[in-house]
Phi, psi and omega in degrees: 000125182279144180282147178289145177297145183291330185280001177086002177287148181293152180292157179296148182280133176277109184301321181293318180293322179295317180296321179294319179295321179294321179296316180295325179296318180292329181278352180285111182289346181283347182250129181258122180257327183260111179275140180294150180287136180288126177247117180297147181298145182271127178285127180300150181298321183294324179290323178295317178294323178298316178299320178295321179295317179296318181297320179288335181270357183304316179301318179293320179297322178296319178297315180298321179298313182291327175295316178297320179295320179295319178297318179297316179297317179297320179297316179297318179296320179295319179296318178296321179295318177299316180296320180295329179271004179075021180249165179215203184262033182297326179299325179289321179293322178296318180295320178295321179294325180291329182265352182286149180293147179271118182238034173284165182299149176291142189295317182301302178300326180294319179291325176295322177298316178299322179296317178295318179293323177298324179296319177295316180296326178297338177266008179085007181267066185293319180296317179295322179295319179293321178296323178299317178297319182295311183295322179289328176295318177298318178297322178296317179296317181294327179292317182282323183226078183296347180278351184269309189274115177251154185303329184282349184282137172271171178298328178292322177296318180296322180294343180262001182290121183288344180290339177277132180304153189303310186294309176297325179296320177295321178294318178298319181298325178295316178297315182298321180295319179294316180294320179299320179296319181290328183276312188265327176272354180053046176243098183304143180284147176256188183298317180297320178298318179298318179297322178294316179296320180294316179297322179295321179292322177299321177292324179292318190266328190247337184287155175291162179112001181272065177229144180165000000 
């Protein structure tokens, strides 16, 4: 073992020992000395062709954009002009109503229902007759529009549904109010009440306006 120099300088390097250590370092597979060359990702041919197609279509897309913007501006101006003249889109609503399916109750079953209710009223069971009209009216609505009537809805809730046309909805609301009075206020219906309920059902089932 060689003694260290007294002046603190490092001992001389043994060239053979250094070469052996370097050789062992290079042979160590856990250490990577050669880094792979970076290869930029290759753009797929289809994406390249798509980009070229979009680029070539840009002039046409710009024209379509300005045309769409012009149509939108004209539509807004037309709507403002209608509003300024006190007009609206009623003509469109009338046309839609004319082409909408008619989902009022069928006449045959409705007249049979009235006959059954009249039989109850003839025995003085006016409240029961009105309830029969109400429940069958709800069933008629549910048959035509099953998406409207949900189990949690009361007759008052159904009478407030805007999807039901105004005239039948008002007739239904009259029947519902009479039945509600007889059930919750415990005020049995009389002959006049029954006549009102019957007239309301006729308006509900037979009058025009059952479209929507």
